[in-house]
C-alpha positions in Angstrom: 14.8 36.1 20.4 12.9 33.8 22.4 10.2 32.3 21.1 6.9 33.1 22.5 4.0 30.3 23.3 1.3 30.3 21.0 -1.1 31.5 23.3 0.8 34.4 23.8 1.2 34.9 20.2 -2.2 34.5 19.9 -3.0 37.0 21.8 -0.7 39.7 21.1 -2.3 38.8 17.1 -5.7 38.6 18.2 -5.2 42.5 20.1 -3.2 44.0 17.2 -6.3 42.8 14.5 -8.9 44.7 17.2 -6.5 47.5 16.9 -6.9 47.5 13.6 -10.0 46.9 12.9 -11.2 49.6 16.0 -8.7 52.3 14.1 -10.2 51.5 10.7 -14.2 51.6 12.1 -14.3 55.2 12.6 -16.6 56.9 10.6 -16.2 61.0 11.6 -13.4 61.3 10.6 -10.3 59.5 8.7 -7.2 58.5 10.0 -4.6 61.2 11.1 -1.1 60.3 9.7 0.6 59.1 13.3 -3.2 56.6 13.2 -1.8 55.7 9.2 1.3 54.3 10.6 0.0 53.2 13.1 -2.0 50.9 11.2 0.8 50.2 8.9 2.7 48.8 11.1 0.5 46.8 13.2 -0.2 45.2 9.5 3.6 44.2 8.8 3.3 43.1 12.5 0.9 40.5 12.1 2.0 39.5 9.2 5.5 39.2 10.3 3.8 37.4 13.4 1.5 35.0 11.0 4.5 33.5 9.0 5.8 32.0 12.0 2.7 29.8 12.6 1.7 26.7 10.9 -1.9 25.7 10.2 -3.0 22.2 11.1 -3.0 19.7 8.8 -5.6 19.9 5.8 -6.7 23.2 7.3 -7.9 25.4 4.0 -10.4 28.1 2.2 -13.4 26.0 4.3 -12.2 25.6 7.6 -11.1 29.5 7.2 -14.3 30.8 7.1 -15.9 28.5 9.7 -13.8 30.4 11.7 -13.8 33.7 10.5 -17.4 33.7 11.0 -17.2 32.1 14.4 -14.8 35.3 15.2 -17.6 37.4 13.9 -19.6 35.8 16.3 -17.3 37.1 19.7 -16.9 40.0 18.1 -20.7 40.6 18.4 -20.8 39.4 21.6 -18.0 41.0 22.7 -19.3 45.0 21.0 -22.7 44.9 21.3 -23.8 41.3 23.5 -25.4 41.9 26.5 -22.2 38.7 28.1 -19.0 39.0 28.2 -16.8 36.2 26.8 -15.4 33.5 29.2 -12.1 32.6 29.5 -12.7 29.5 26.9 -14.3 31.7 24.8 -12.1 34.4 25.0 -8.8 31.7 24.8 -10.6 30.6 21.6 -10.7 33.6 19.7 -7.6 34.4 20.3 -6.4 30.9 18.6 -8.9 31.3 16.1 -7.7 35.1 14.9 -3.9 33.8 15.1 -4.9 30.3 12.9 -6.7 32.8 10.2 -4.1 35.1 10.4 -1.7 32.3 9.4 -3.9 30.9 7.2 -4.4 34.2 5.2 -0.4 34.6 4.8 -1.0 31.3 3.5 -0.1 30.2 -0.5 -3.5 29.2 -1.1 -5.3 32.2 0.8 -2.5 34.7 -1.2 -3.6 32.6 -4.8 -7.4 33.4 -3.8 -6.8 36.9 -3.3 -4.9 37.1 -6.5 -8.0 35.2 -8.2 -10.4 37.9 -6.7 -8.2 41.2 -8.2 -8.0 39.4 -11.6 -11.5 38.8 -11.9 -12.3 42.1 -10.9 -9.8 43.1 -13.3 -11.3 40.8 -16.2 -15.0 42.4 -15.5 -13.9 45.7 -15.9 -11.2 46.3 -18.4 -10.1 43.3 -19.2 -7.1 41.2 -18.8 -3.8 41.0 -20.6 -2.5 37.3 -21.8 -0.2 37.0 -19.3 -3.0 38.2 -16.4 -5.4 35.4 -18.5 -3.0 32.8 -18.6 -2.2 33.2 -14.9 -5.8 33.0 -13.8 -6.0 30.1 -15.6 -3.3 28.5 -13.7 -4.5 29.4 -10.1 -7.7 28.1 -11.0 -6.3 25.1 -11.7 -4.0 25.3 -9.2 -6.8 26.3 -6.4 -10.5 24.6 -8.1 -13.6 26.3 -7.2 -16.1 24.1 -4.7 -19.3 25.8 -5.8 -20.0 26.2 -2.0 -17.1 27.6 -0.5 -15.9 29.5 -3.8 -15.0 33.2 -1.8 -15.4 34.7 -5.5 -18.7 33.4 -6.4 -20.7 36.0 -4.4 -18.0 38.8 -6.2 -19.6 37.1 -9.6 -23.0 37.0 -8.7 -23.0 40.1 -8.2 -21.1 41.6 -10.8 -24.1 39.6 -12.8 -22.0 36.7 -14.2 -21.8 33.0 -13.2 -18.4 31.4 -12.2 -17.4 28.9 -14.8 
């Protein structure tokens, strides 16, 4: 299979992400089985494609957060704004979507997801010794900067201060 150019891959990823978002935003009814299948297939394709993309050197949680915020501004303009995106903004949107999708498949992002899950479990039902050890290990490998910690808001919502 011939490798597609990054701008083309980025556009495909952005379009797939947008389709998943549209399907999930239906509030009038639950997804039917065909739509559920489509979402599942799209998510698998997004993850597979994202794993083929390398993030820039030193791209991490802070940069992904900034890119997500920029993507949200494009989304708002695209769906609720009065002005269309320029060609340059459409290209930037696709690049941002690809970079964030690639980050989401990285070990760092997976570690933050796992820490979030374990933190919720710890609050609701407690952790096994193995889970507590795993959480501690992940926290050492990916130390928190209070300003960038994605778990900070979760802890605050639960009425706990992060350690």
